[in-house]
N, C-alpha and C positions, 0 to 999 in steps of 0.2 A: 503494499499498500505507498502511495506517494504520501509528500506531506500536507499535515492539512492545512484547510483554508482559513486565514485569520479572516475573522468577521466584525466589526465592527458595529454594533448593535446599537442604535442612537433609539434613547426613550428619555422621557420626561418632559424636559424643556419649559417654554414659559408662559404657556396657552393655558386658557381654560380648561381643555382637554388635558392636561397633566397624567391625572389619575387614570384617565382613561390608556394614555400611551403607557404606562409603567405598567398598567396592569396586560394588557397585551403582551407587551415585551416580556413578560413570566412567561408565557405561552410559549412563544415565538423560542427562548432560549429552552425551555423543555422540550420541544420538538426539532429540534437541529440537530441533527446525528453526531455525536460525540467522538465518534469515529473517523468523520469525514471534516468536521469543522473544530477549530480552536475561538470561542467566543468571546469579546472584550465587549463588556459595556461603557456606554460613555452617554452621561446626561448633558446635552446642549448647555442647561441652565448655569452649570457649574465647570464643566470637561473641556470645552473647546481647545483651549492650550493643548492641554495633555493629548487631544486628538490629535494636533496639529503635527507635537513631539512626536507620536509615533506612527505618521501618517506612514512613513519610509517600510512599516511592519504590516501595514492593513492590505488585503488582498482584495477586501471590498466591504462596499457598508451596506447593511440593513437600515434603514431609516424608517422607523415606528415613529412619528413626530405627528402629529395632529393639528390642524388650526394655522395662527399665525406664528412665526419664527420655526417654521419645521415643513409645512404642506405648501409654501408663498414663495420657493424656490430663493429663502435666504441659505437654509442648509444645502440646498442642492447646487449654489453657486461657490460656497466655502470649500465642499468636496470637490469640485470640479479643481479651485484651484491647488486643492492638496492633491490632487490626480489620482483620488478615490475613484473607483466605480460604486455606481449605485443603484438598486431597483427604483423603477421608475420614472415619474416625469423628469426634466431636465429643468432648468429656470426659467425660461420662458412657458410650455404647458401648465407648471406649477402655480405663476403668477397668474396666470388667465384663467383657470378653473377655479381661483382661490378666489378672483374678484367676481361675484355673482352677474354682477351687472354687464360687464366685458362680456364673460362667458355667456350671457344669453342675446349679446348682438352678435355672437359667431355662431351662434345655433341658428338664429334666425337667419343668417347671409346662405346658411347651407340646407335652409328649407324646411327647418326642423318648427315645430307648433310650439311657442311658450306662452306662459301666461302673460298677459298684457302687466305691466310694473311701472311704479314711479320711482326716482331715488331722491331721497330726503336729506339735507342738512338740518343742525340743529339750528333752532328758532323758527322752522316752518310753522306757520300759522294756518293757512288755506284747507283746514281738515273737514270741511263741510264740502269743498270744491273737490277735494279728492275722491270722498266717498262719492260726490256726483260721477265724477268722471269712471271711476272703477266699479263702483258699486259695494256691496255687502254680500256674504263674509270679504275680508281680508289677510292677506296672511303680511304680517312683519315680522322683518327679520335683519340684522346686523348685516352689512355687505361683507366683510370676511371673518365669518364663525363658523364653525362646524359644531358636530352633534345637538344641533336646534337649541344651543345657548342664545337665550335672550330673544328667541323664537315665540311667536303669539298667533292666535288666530282670534279675530274682533269681529264683533257683529254691531257696532254703532260708534259716532262718533267720541264717546267718553269715551269707550274701552281702546278706542285707536291713541288718544290721546298717553292712556295707560301703558299701554303696548310700545309706543317709539319712547317715553321714559326709559321703558326694559331695555328695550334694544341700542338705544344710545348708551347706556352703559357698558357697551362691547365695542363700538366702532361709533366712529364719527360720521357715517354714512350708513345709512337705513334705506332697505328697499323695502316698498311695499308694492304688492303684488295682488293679482285676483286669487280668488278662492277656488281650487277646479274640486269638484265631487268625483268621487270614481275610485279605482280599486290602486292601490300605492302598490308600485311594483321596483324590481332594482336589475339592472342588466351588467354582467362585469364582460370585462371585456381580457382576453391575455392574451402575449403574445410580441414579437420583436419585428421593427421593419414594418413593411406590407403585409408580413404573415402573421395576421390576428386572427382569432378565433371568437367569437360570442359565446358565453357560457351560459347553463340554463339559467331562466328567469328567477327571482325570487319574488313570491309574493308576501308583504307584511302586513299583518293583521293584527291593531293594537288592542287589548282589552277596551271594550265598551265604555271604560269609564275616562278613556284616554282620548281627545278630540282629534289628534294626529299623534306620529310617531316623534315626542318629544325626548329629552333627556331622560327621564324617569322609565318611559316605556321604549328608551333602546336597551337601558344596562342594566333594569330591576329584571331577575329571574320572573321567568313567566308572564311579564307585562304583555307582552305580544307573542302572537304566532308566525310562525315564519311557514312558506311552502313552497320548496321548492322540488321539483321543477312546479314555477307556477301554473295553477291549473286555468290555461286559454286554449282559446281555440289555436290550429296550426297559424292560421293567418296572423293575428294577432303577435302570437308566440314572434314569427318571423319577423313583423315589421316593427316589434321593440328592439329585438335583436340589431335589427339594423340600426336604429337609432341609436343604440348604445355603441356601436361602431362607429356610424358618422359624427357624433359628439368627442369620442375619443381623437379621431384624426381632426375634425376643427379645431380640439384646442390644442393640435402639437404634441398629444402624450405618447409616453412610451412604456412598453413594458405591462402593463394593467392598468386599469381602473373601475370605477363601478359609479354609474348613472341611473339617477331615482327620477321615475316617472310616474306619471299619474294615466291611468287607463281612463277614459271618460267615454260617454256618449257622442262626442265631436270628435273624436279621437284620441291618440296618444300623444299627452304633452311632458316635453321635458323640462325637470325641475333643475336640476344640478349634477356635476360631476366631480367625485372625489376622487382625487390620485394616489391617498393614501388610506386605503378602505379600514376598516376594523379589523382585527386580526388574530382574534381567538379562533379555538378549532369552530365553535358555534356561531361567528360572525358571519356577516351575509356572504362576503366574497367566498371565505372558504367552504361556505356551504356549497354555493355552487360551483366551485374547483370539486368537489367531493362526489356533487351529482353527475360531474363530466367524466370522472375516474379518477382523480388525484386526491389521495387522502391529505391530509395536513402535513406534516413531514414532506411528502412527496411533492405539494404546490410549493413550500419555503425552497425548496432543490430548485425545482423551476424557475422562479424568481429569481434567484441568486444567480442559475446558469444566464437566463435573461439579462442581470444585470453586468454581467463579465462580458457577456458578448456584445452589449452597447457599448462599453467602455472601451471595446477594440476598436 
């Protein structure tokens, strides 16, 4: 057996999703085959200087950071400077996908259906006019945030005011978009270059007490039910998988991604694309990979293999 690959596992960071990142890293560290990999842990909140000093000893990085300062291109640029290959999107794709406003513009340019939206800055006052233009309910979310942090669904001008105050705690720009009724699904993409595959779709069914797939519904055990492959007809399945591939390409992504969508009566709406999806064995993308035929350790092996190919 040859020398073990030295893997820098980056988790933690400074975003509001720090705990989710650390929890996912525990699962990844357990699943990586210690006969093949030597795993070193780095927390970008404290260990960037250490990572830079040891860069020459690292073969590949596995980024498991969510939100700003991890999923937005900043860490990707740092690794590029250090010459360390990593799984997932580069600087440009990470930044495009992280900015929900820019991502939706890119989706529309390639013909994907998206909910109408407006961008707000602090001090915006014409709430009644906004409601008149977009209708109710409305979805309020910080521009650059994940795990539904700061997100709410509002049914009145008064609730909109409260929802905006909540969202502005997380970002100085907030997106307000039409609420689309339908079935929530997510579509994973895996591969390198033009050799991409659309993984089986997952349908997300939160418990009835949750109005949407919020932070608690995502991470509380038993709070949501996931069906993989999603119980959709063949035409809808193929269309949604093609949408996931189209979104992946439009945002200049690499190796893998996961695009969230709503199957509504009038079509499939694309909501957003995750460039570093959750990575526990029961997370959405690993579920899809398992349905495709890759168990969790094999899925991680494939991501590392693709990272090394991309690095070349």
